[in-house]
N, C-alpha and C positions, 0 to 999 in steps of 0.2 A: 791095272793090274790086281790082281785077287791068286791067294795062292796059302796053303794051309802046311802047317811046320807039325812035325809028330813030335809029340811031348810024352813024359812018364806020365803028366796030369791028362794025356788025351788030346785032342789033334787041335791043335790055337788056330786061327785065320787071320790071316793080311790081308789088308787094303790099300795098296800104292799108291801116292801118286806123286808121280814123278817130278823132278824142277824143271823149270821152263827155263833153258838157258842153259849156260855152263850150271853143273851143280857145287854145293859147296859143301855139303854135309849130307847127312841122314838123321832125319829127327821120327825117333819111336817110338809112342804111348799106347796104353793101354788104358781105359774106363778103371772106374771103382765098381764097389762093390751092389751099388744100387741100379745098372746101370751101364748102358753098353757105348759104341763110339758115336754114338748120335748125338752123345751131349754136346752142346749148343759150344763148348768149348773150343773142343774134338773137330768139330766138325768147320768153326770157324778157320782153327789154324792147318786144317789142311786143305784149306781156299784159300789161304792166304799168304802161307810158308813157300810154298813151290815157285810163287814170282820173286824171288827173294833169290832163290837158290837149291834148295832146301827139299831131299826128298824125305814126304811124310810118310812114312809108314804105320796106320791104326790097327791095331791088335786085340781082336776081341780075345779074351782067356780062352781056353775050353771049357771050362761049364758053363760057359755062355753059350760057346757052340753046339756043347750038351743038351739045352736047352732049358737048364736046369738053375730054379730063382736065387739059389743061396750060394753066394760068395763057397769057398771050402778055405780050409788054415792055412796061413802064412807060406806056411815050408810048402805046401802044393799048391798057390800062386806066385812064388819063385819059381817051381819046378817047371812051371808054364810058359815061364817067361823067359828062362836059360836059351834054351835052344830058339826061340825066336831071335836071341840076338846071334847066336853063333851060325843060322842061315844068313841073317840077312849082314851079319861077317864075309863069310862064301860067299853071296853075289856080290860084295863092295871088292871083291879081290885087286878086279880089274882100275876102278876109279882108285882104291885107298883112299878117300875120304876119309872125318870123321866121323863120329857114330856120337849121338846125344840119344841119353835114356830119359824117359819123362813117361808120368801117367798119372791122371788124375784120382783127389783120394784115394782107394786101398793102393790103385795105380802107383802112385807115387811112391809109397810106401815100399811095394817092391822096387821099381827104380831105385831106390834108395838102399836098398839090402842088399843087393845084387852088384850096383854099380863097379865095383870091385873085379868080382868077379866075372863081368860079362867084359869089361877094358873097355867101358865105355869113356867118352871125355868128360863128358859133362850129364848134370841131370836138371831138366827141368820139373819141377813139383808144382801140379797144378790142383793148391785146394788140400794141400799136406793136413790129415787130421791127425794137430797137435795132439790130440788128447779128446775125451769123449766129450760130448754139450757136457758142462755142468761141472765136470769133474778135471780141475785143471792139475789133479796132485799128480795123475796119472796120466803124468808127460811121455810124448816120445819122440823129445830130441835129442835122446839119445841116439836112435834109429836115423834121423835125418841128417845130426853131425859127421856121424857113421860112416857115412858113402863116401870121404875120401875124394872128391873129384869137385871140380867148383860148380854148385849149383844156386839155381833160380827159383822161389819161390815167390810162385803169385797167389794170394791172397785177398778173400770177399773181406772189405769192410767189415760188415755181418756174420761172418762167419763162426758158428756155434760150435765150432771142433776146434779154434782158437787164432783171435784175430791178427793183424799183423803185427804189433805192435809186441804180442805176446813173443815174439821168436826173440832170438840171441844175438844183441848186435853186432859179436863176434862172430854169429854163423851166415847162413847164407846171408847171397843178395835178395833180397824181398819189395814184391814189386804190387804195389798197395790199389784192388781194384775199389776206386768207390759204392758205397749201395751198396754192395751186388751180395748173397748170401753164399754159402759152401756151394750151393751150383752155379754158382757166379747170375742168380734170377737180380734182377732189379725192379724194385714196386715201379709201379708207370706212378707214381707220386714223386718219384726222389729227382733230386739235381739231374743228378747220373742216367742218361738214356738208356736201353739194352743195347742196343747200337753200338755209343759211344764206350758201352766197357766192354762189348768186345773188341772195339777194335783198338781198343789199350791194350788189352790181351795182347792179341796179333802183333803189334807194333810192340809192348817191350820183348816179346818173347823172340819175336824177330831180329833187334836190336841186340842182343846177348848174343844171340846166337852166329850175330857178324863177329860181333866182338872177339867171343869165346875163339873165333876163327880165322881172328887176324885181321878184318875187318873192321874200322867204326863208322 
C-alpha cells in the first residue's frame, strides 16, 4: 500500500508493508540525506519485520518525492516527518498499536528530535551520524539523548560518522554491525558477509522491538 501525506514541506510518500498475522506495532522509518527508501537496511527491514508482526512504513521525505537532490534544513525535515506520524496514528486508531519512529543517518536525527512530539513508543536510529567525519568535537550526542524514549542505535563498526564505541555507555542500546560502514556496506574481504550484516540488523531490530512490546 502506498499513500501520500500533505506536509508543510510538501507531499511525503509512505509505502506500507503490513504485518503477516497478528500485528504487534508499527515501525515507521525514513531515509537519509544521501539516498531514499531503497537503502539496503531499510529494504531488509521491510522484508523481514512483517513476519515478526510489525507493520513497516517506509517514508520518502517531500524533498525526495519532489525530485530534489539536496536535503533541506533540519526544521524542514522535521516538518516533513511529523504529519506522517500523525497520519499513521489516525490509521492506527482501531488497532491501537505502539508506533516506533526510525530512520537512517539524517532520518535517525529526525526521529530523535521529534520523538516526544510525535508520541512514539521508541526510536530505532540506523547509522546515527554522531559527528561529521573526522570532527568528533562536533558531537550530536545531545540530540540522540534528547529523544526521551527508549532508543536502539544500529551502528557500523567502520562508520566514519561515529563508531559504536563512541556512544555513551549510559545512553541508548547500541547494536554493532561488524565490518560495516555508514551505509552498512561490508567489504568482500571482511570476515562478516553482506548477508550476515543485514541479518544481524534485522534480527537485532526485531528482537529489540519485540522486547519493547512485551515479548522477549
